[in-house]
C-alpha positions, 0 to 999 in steps of 0.5 A, spaced: 478 183 771 482 178 775 489 178 774 492 171 770 494 166 775 502 166 775 504 160 771 509 154 776 516 155 774 518 149 770 525 147 767 526 141 763 532 137 764 531 131 760 526 129 754 527 121 752 530 122 744 525 120 738 519 122 742 513 123 738 508 128 743 503 128 737 502 120 738 501 120 746 494 118 748 495 118 756 501 121 760 503 119 767 504 125 772 509 123 777 512 128 783 518 126 787 521 129 793 527 126 796 526 119 794 530 117 789 530 109 790 523 109 790 522 113 784 526 108 781 522 103 783 516 106 780 518 108 774 520 101 774 513 099 775 510 103 769 516 101 764 512 094 765 505 096 763 501 091 759 498 096 754 498 098 747 496 105 748 502 110 747 504 113 753 508 118 756 511 119 763 513 126 766 517 126 772 516 132 777 522 134 781 521 138 787 527 138 791 530 144 786 536 145 791 538 137 791 535 134 785 536 127 787 530 124 783 532 127 778 539 125 778 537 118 778 531 118 773 536 123 768 539 117 764 533 113 764 530 118 760 536 121 756 537 113 754 530 112 751 528 107 757 523 111 759 519 115 754 517 123 756 520 128 760 523 130 766 522 136 769 524 141 775 518 144 779 523 150 782 517 152 787 516 147 793 510 144 795 505 138 794 500 143 789 506 146 786 509 140 783 502 137 781 500 144 777 507 144 774 506 137 771 499 137 769 501 144 765 507 141 762 502 136 760 498 140 756 503 144 753 507 138 751 503 133 748 497 136 745 493 129 743 493 126 749 486 124 752 487 121 759 492 124 765 494 119 770 497 121 777 501 116 781 506 117 786 514 116 788 512 111 793 507 107 789 508 101 784 503 100 779 500 094 777 502 091 770 494 093 768 494 099 772 494 104 766 490 100 761 485 099 766 484 106 768 483 108 762 478 103 760 474 105 766 473 112 764 471 110 757 467 104 759 464 108 766 463 115 761 467 118 767 471 125 767 475 123 772 477 115 775 480 114 782 483 107 784 485 104 790 492 105 794 493 098 797 498 099 804 504 095 803 507 095 811 514 092 812 512 088 818 507 083 818 504 085 825 501 092 822 497 089 817 491 090 821 492 097 820 490 096 813 482 097 815 484 103 818 480 109 815 487 112 814 489 107 809 483 103 806 480 106 800 473 109 800 470 104 794 470 096 794 467 096 787 468 099 780 462 104 778 461 112 778 462 115 785 459 121 788 466 124 791 473 122 790 479 124 795 485 123 792 490 124 787 495 118 789 491 113 784 487 117 779 485 119 771 484 126 769 481 127 762 484 132 759 478 136 757 477 137 765 484 140 766 483 144 760 476 148 763 479 147 770 485 152 769 491 154 773 492 153 779 489 146 778 491 145 785 489 151 790 496 153 792 492 155 800 493 147 801 500 147 798 503 144 805 497 141 808 495 136 802 488 137 800 489 141 794 487 134 790 480 133 794 479 140 793 480 140 785 476 134 786 470 137 790 470 143 785 470 138 779 465 134 781 460 141 782 462 143 775 458 136 773 464 132 771 462 124 773 466 121 777 468 113 777 471 108 781 476 102 778 477 097 784 482 093 779 487 099 777 491 098 784 497 101 786 501 099 792 503 104 797 509 103 801 508 105 809 514 107 812 515 105 820 514 113 821 506 112 818 504 106 823 506 110 829 499 113 834 502 120 833 502 120 825 496 116 825 493 121 829 495 127 826 493 125 820 486 123 822 486 131 825 488 134 818 483 129 814 478 133 819 481 140 817 481 139 810 474 136 809 472 143 813 476 147 808 473 144 802 466 145 805 467 152 806 470 153 799 464 149 796 459 153 799 462 160 800 457 163 795 451 160 798 446 164 804 448 161 811 454 157 807 459 158 813 454 157 818 452 150 815 459 147 815 460 150 823 454 146 824 456 140 820 462 140 825 459 141 831 454 136 829 459 131 828 464 132 834 457 131 838 455 125 835 463 122 835 464 119 841 458 114 840 460 113 833 467 111 836 463 106 841 459 103 836 466 103 832 470 100 838 464 094 839 464 092 831 471 092 830 475 092 837 480 096 834 481 103 838 485 106 833 480 105 828 474 107 833 477 114 835 478 116 828 471 119 828 473 123 834 479 126 831 476 128 824 471 132 829 476 135 833 480 137 826 473 140 823 473 145 829 480 146 829 479 149 822 475 154 824 481 156 829 486 157 824 489 149 826 493 147 820 498 141 819 502 143 814 505 136 813 509 138 807 513 143 810 517 138 814 517 132 810 521 128 815 515 128 819 511 125 814 
């Protein structure tokens, strides 16, 4: 018998007064790590949501030592300005923070139908929550993603919005074959209950990609995936992320994650690993030509070199290369 996965270490540090947990239809989970000012702006955007749905917010503080985000947000929960819970996820890491928040939602809110995710460097459009929920219901989608629109500090960097690292994967609303990010996401309650702990695989805890793996596993189980192009969140892009070395590192990381997710997906298939390796080699062989085509059509060297970096990341994953960006958040 397999041992039961250990539950995350969680402390509830604030609960809004008069919270009627049984009436909550949607729960917004919001992980935070050393961004107290940005967290307050994200919460402000959630307060401005135009919806008649009763929703609650769960903030997951993932810096258990300093707790700067928790200190900044606590008065909002204690006063009832924001309805929901403020928790500390004591174990560091991206996946641990998400697992703590999603488990808390299941345990504290028995009737919610939709769980949504937004990050602490994002602002939600006023109709974001309503549009995500409606998309799930109208499309019959168990999971829905939406665009994270980059907001660059300097106008001259706006051209980077077309780079694959920043560009949303889809342009129109509808059912889609795959989703890749939890930065703007809706997951139906029954999906979380069926997938179980750990929702996000801890092998991706400091690398990122646990969300992509979760979404891939959900698709394999037959859950329908959808995209809502109108449910926009804007994502602040700091100066660090427009530097060439950061974009290169993120591109390589995308390749690593794609290999690791595919290896898990095909682990029990005959020649599954060999197929993943063969795909990586084929992508590497094709990447120079793909880069030349992209350069000719876009005129952008940064966009042109992306397939090369992804292919190199895929190959690197076979030799143990991993870019654990969340171990050094100051470099992320």
